[in-house]
N, C-alpha and C positions, 0 to 999 in steps of 0.2 A: 114475747119473742125477743131474743137478745139482739144486740147490734153487731155488725161486722167490725173487725179490728182493722183500722187503717193506720199505717205507719210507714217508715222507710223500708220495712220488711214486706210491703205490698198491702193488698186488701184480701182479707181472709175471713171465712165464716163457716158455720155448721150447715151442711146441706139439709134442707127441710126446715131450717130455722133462720139463722142470721145470714145465710148465703141465699139471697133472693136474686134470681137471674136478672130481673128488671133493674135492680139497683147496681148490680155488678156490671151490667151492660153499659151503664153510663160511664164507668171508668175506662172501658174498652173504647168507647166513642171518643172520650177525651184524649186517650193515648193516640188513637189514630189521627185525630185532628192535629195534635202536636207533632206527629211524624210527617205531616204535610205530603201525604201521598207516597211516602217511601215504603220500601219492603220491610216487613216485620217477621222475624224468626219466631216460631212457636214450637215448643217442646213440652213434654209432660212427664211426670213421674207415674207410678203404677196405680194410683188411687182408682177405685171403682167408678168414681164420678168423672173421670178424666174426659170421656167423650162428650158429656154434657158441656163441660167447660170449654173444650176445644171448639165445638161447633158454635157456641155463643160468641166466642172470640172471633172466629172466622167471619161470621155474618156482620158483626159490628165493625171490624176493621175494613172489610170489603166495602161497606156502605160509606166509609170516609175516603175511599179511593186508594187505600193501602192494599198492596198485594201481600199474600201470606206465604212464607216459606215454611212448610210443615215438615219438621224433622222427626215427628212421632215421639216414641219413648226415648228419653235421653236424660242423663244426669244434668242437674242444673248448671254445673260448670261447663259442660259440653255445649249447652244452649248459649251461654255467654260467649264462648269461643267462636261459635258459629256466627254470631252477630258480626264480629270483626272479620272473620275469614270470608264471609259472604257479602261484606260491605253493605249490610242492612242498616236501616235507619234506627232500628231498635229491636227489642225482643221481649217475649213474655214466657216465663216459666210457669207452668200450671202445676203448682205444688204447694202444700202447706207444711213442707219440710218435716219437722219433728212432731207436729200436731197429730192427734189421733185420727183414725181413718174417716170419721164422719166430717172432718174439716176438709176444705180445699181453698185454693187461693190463686190470685194472679200476682206474680212478682215481675216488675217492669225493669228492663235494661235500656240504657241509652245506646247511642251508636258506637260507643267504645266497648260495649259488653260489660259495663259497670251498672250496678243498681242505681236507680234515680236517687240523687242526694236529697237532702232535706228541702232545699229550695225548689228543685224540680218536682218533687213529690207534692209540695204545697201548691204548685201551679196546676198539677194534674187534678188534685182534689177540688181546687177552686173552679176549674173548667167543668169537671163532672157535676158540680152543684149548680153552675150557672146554665148549663145546657146549650152553650154556644158552639155546637158541633158543626163541622163541615159535612155537607151532604152531597155526595157525588151523584151525577145523573146516570142514566142507564148505560151510557157509553164509557163512563169513567169509573165504574166500580172495580175494585181490585180483583186479581186473579188468585187462585190457589195453586201454588207451586210446590214441588217436592225437592228434597236434597237428601243425599245419603253419604255414607263413608265418614261422617263427622266424628263418631266415636273412635274410629281408627286414627284419625288425625289427632285427636286428643291424646291417645296412647303414645303416638310418636313424639308428641311434644314433651311428654313426661320422660320418655326414654332418652331423648336428646339432652336433657338437663340433669341427669343423674349418672352415676357410674354404673351403667347397666351391665357392663362386662364383668365387673367384680361380683355383682349380684348373681349373675349366671353361673359363675364358678362355684358359688356356695351351695347350689342345689337346695334351696330352702323348701321346707314343707310348711305350707301356710293354710290355715283355716279362715274362711271369710263368711261372715253372717250378714247377708244383704237384706234381710227382713221382708223378702218378696218385693223389694223395691227395684229401682233401675240400676243399682250398683253392680249387680251381677253382669250386666251388659258390658261393663268396662273392666271390672276387677279381674274376672276370670281370664279374658284374653291378655290383659296386662301381665298377670302372673305367668301365663304360659310363655309369653315372649321374654320373660326374665328367667326361664328355665326352672321355674318353681313348680312343685307339686301342689296343685290347688284343690283343696277340699271345700266345696261350696255348700252353704246352708241358706235356705230361704231365697230361691232364685226364680220362683214362679210369679211372673208379673201379672198374671190373670187371676190370682187369688188375693184374699185380704192379707194384710201384714201378718207375718208369722210370729211376731212378738211386739211388745210395745215399741212404738216408732223411735223414741229417743234412746240412743245406745248407752244408757246408764248402767253402772255395774250390777245393780239388782236385777236387770233384765237379760244378763248375758250368761246365765247358767248353762244353757246348751252349748254355747260357744266354748266356755271354759272346760266343760267335760269332754268335748270333742278334741280340744287341744291336748288334753291329758291322754285320752284314749288313743289318739293317733301319734302321740309323741312328736307333736308338731313344734316347730321353732317359734311360732307366733300365731296369734289370732287377731283378726281385724273385724270390727263391727261397724256397719254403716247405718245412716238414717235412710229413709225411703228415696230421697232425691240425690243421695251420694255427694253431699257437700260437707258432711261431718264424719269423723273417724274416731273410733275408740279402740283401745289395744288391750288384749289379754296376753300376758307374758308366757314364757315357756313352762312355767310352773302352774299354769291355769288360773292365774290371778288377774282380774281386771284391775288395771293400774289407774283408771280414771281418765275422763276426757281431757282434763287439764294438762295431762302429760303429753298429749299429742303435739300441740303447738310448741311446748317446751322442748321436747326431744328433737323435733324437726328443726327448730331454730338453732339448737346446739349443733345439729348435724351439718347445717350449712356453714355456720361460723367456724366449725372445726376444719373445714376445707380451706380456710384462709381468706374467705370472702369477708368484707367488712361493710357495714351499713347499719342504719337504725332499725330497731325492732319496733313494731307497732302492734299493740293489742288493746283490748277494751278495759274498762275500769274494773270489771269483775274477774279478769283473768288472773291466775295464780301469781303470787309474789315470787315463785321460782323463776319467772321471767326476769325479775330484777337480778337474780343470781347469775343467770346466763349472760345478761348484758354486762354485769360487772366482771365476769370471768374473761370476757373478750374485749372489754374496754369500749363498748359501743353504747349509743343512746337508746333509752327505752321511752317510747311515747305512748301514752294512754289516751283513749278516746271514749266518747259515749258509746253505749251498747248499740250493736247493729253493724252488720257487715258493711253497709254503705258508708257508715262513719269511719270504720277502720280503713276502707279502701281510699276514702277522700284524703285522710292524713298520710297514707302511704304515698300517694301521688305528690302531696305537698312536700314531704320530707325525703322523697326518693327512698322509701323503706326497702330494706333488703328482704325481710320475711316477717311474718307476724300472723295475726288472725284473732281467734277468740277461744276462750277456754272451754267452749262447748264441743271441742273436737274439730273446729274449723281452722284449717291451715291455709294461709294465703302466701304464695310464693310467686311474685309477679313475673319471674322469668318463664314460668309455665303458664300461669293464669292469674290475673289480678283479682281473684275472688276465692272463697273457700272451696277446697277441692280435695275429696277423699283420695282420689287416685294419686295426686301429688304427695299426699301424706304417706301413702303406702310406699311409693318410690323412695322418698327421702329416708324413711325409717329403715327399709331394707338396705339401702346404700350405706347407712351408718353402721349397721351390723356387719355388713360385708367388709367394709374398709377396716374396721377395728378388729374384726374376727372375734366378736364376742356375742353373747346371748342378749336378748331383749331385757331380761332381768338384770344382767350386769350393766347394760347401757343405762337403764333407769336409775341404777344405784349411783351413777356418776354425778347426778344433779340433786341438790337438796329437794326434799319433798315436804309438803305441808298437808294438813288435813283441812278439807273443805266441807262445809255443811250448807245444804240448800233447802229452802222450804218456800211455800207460797200460800197465799190466802185469797179467796174470792174478793174482788175489789168492791162489789156491791155499791153502797153509798158512801164509801170511805172518802173523806176529804184529805187528799194527799198533802196539800200545803199545810194543813194543821198538823199532820204527822211529822213533817219536817221540823216544825217548831218544837214538838215534844221530843223528837230525837236529839236535837241540839241540847236540850236540857238534860236528858237521860245520860248523854255521853259528854258531859261538860269537861271531862278530863282528857279528851282526845288530843292527840298530837296534831292532827290535821282533820279538817272537814272539807270534803270535796263535793261541790254541788252542780257539776256540769251535766250530770244525768242522775236524777234522784238525789240521794244523799249517801255518801260513803264516809264512814268514821274510821280513821286510821290511827293505829298505835305503832310503836316501834317494831313489834313482831307479830301483829295480828290486825285484822280489819273486818268491818261488817258493812254491807251495802244494801240499801233498800230502794226499790224503784218500781213504778208501774210497768208491767210488761207491754211490749208492742205487738205481741203475737197471741196472747191469751188475756181474758178479762180477770187478771190476778195482780196482786202485789207480790213481787219476788224479794226474797231475802237471801243474800249470799254472805257467808262468813268464812274466814280462813285463819288458822292459828297453827302453832307447832303440834298441838294435840287435838284430836276430834272433840273431846269433851269441852275444851276451851272454845272451839269454833261454835259448837252447839249452844254453849252458854251465851255467847254473844247474840246469836240468832234468836234464842228464846227470850232474851232481854228485850229485843226489838218487838217480838210478838206480844209479850205481856205488858211491858211498860209503855210502849209506843202505840201499837195497834189495838191492844186490849183484848187479845185472843188467848 
């Protein structure tokens, strides 16, 4: 039996294997104890195991004296917003994000609607292991409460922070692939309020995912074909909990997840706003080009939304996110949010009166190659030593998260995943063959695969 994955991305596992309710309950009890009797918002994506996870969390939190505000099916960013709007002590998103359907997870928010940072997460883990939980008596157990209208509140926040009227004038035709996740609950009404024709794919939240959960180009064939068949202006693909966004252009071409944060950042800066951009170490170097274009700072962080959000607060970041399609625009929501990405992209197209393929061509593009290997018994520290030797001619070696080897026009990054039991390799260069060559060198010379 495999072990659950525990990181700043929450605690996740495979149902029937590494997701054992008795061990996951300990993390709920620890979180409830840390919340000190406060209210906790709980929402979930559309995974078939959602009710099992919900009721386990309900019981555990109530036993620590915490009342639960159940908002049901909701995007992860909506859950985070609800924590702040409802003045709760914290929140839990029941979702394994991009992981396959057999996975599920608890992702924990603090009272500001931000994911627990590294120190808070370490405290949670230590408490879960120690078993020092608060136990309420029968008069003090928490209550189960309900809240509604939160997705509409989320939509209004997006509309208030983009040029919605310019978008309405364009009468966009948009195809959105929601993977039978919760994205359809927010993207379709958002598009309607933007006067767009919405052609929706994968909106049945009571069925299994309609494609591979991660919105990578190789899984977006149906979306691409629908964009062409419908002569649509753009296609959007979401992951199951609607915090990641990928784009298909008007020619039916997936332009890659890395372009989402790049184009959204350019969109905001083009409006005259100025502030630091904050992204993680594996996000495309096109972000360096955007920062240079507008004369702003670019700050890179360890992988993980919680790490990006922490640095955004420290540096008052204007916009940023992660190259996996996660856009963070704090004026709307200080976390990854697909609905925010949709709004910013459509606003850029409307203001400049151009197509998405034309907008994409305004920013340098690079080829990225990604691969992964089962972590097994791999000694990560030993790999770092081998990597230093294999790339002794590097311009720079970054060790804040795994190891990133940097050259003037290319880079390769190796790190253990926080969401899957794998070692990930990311590489980027002007040409795909160069990026793949870098990644293959790590695989053969360092990992020995």
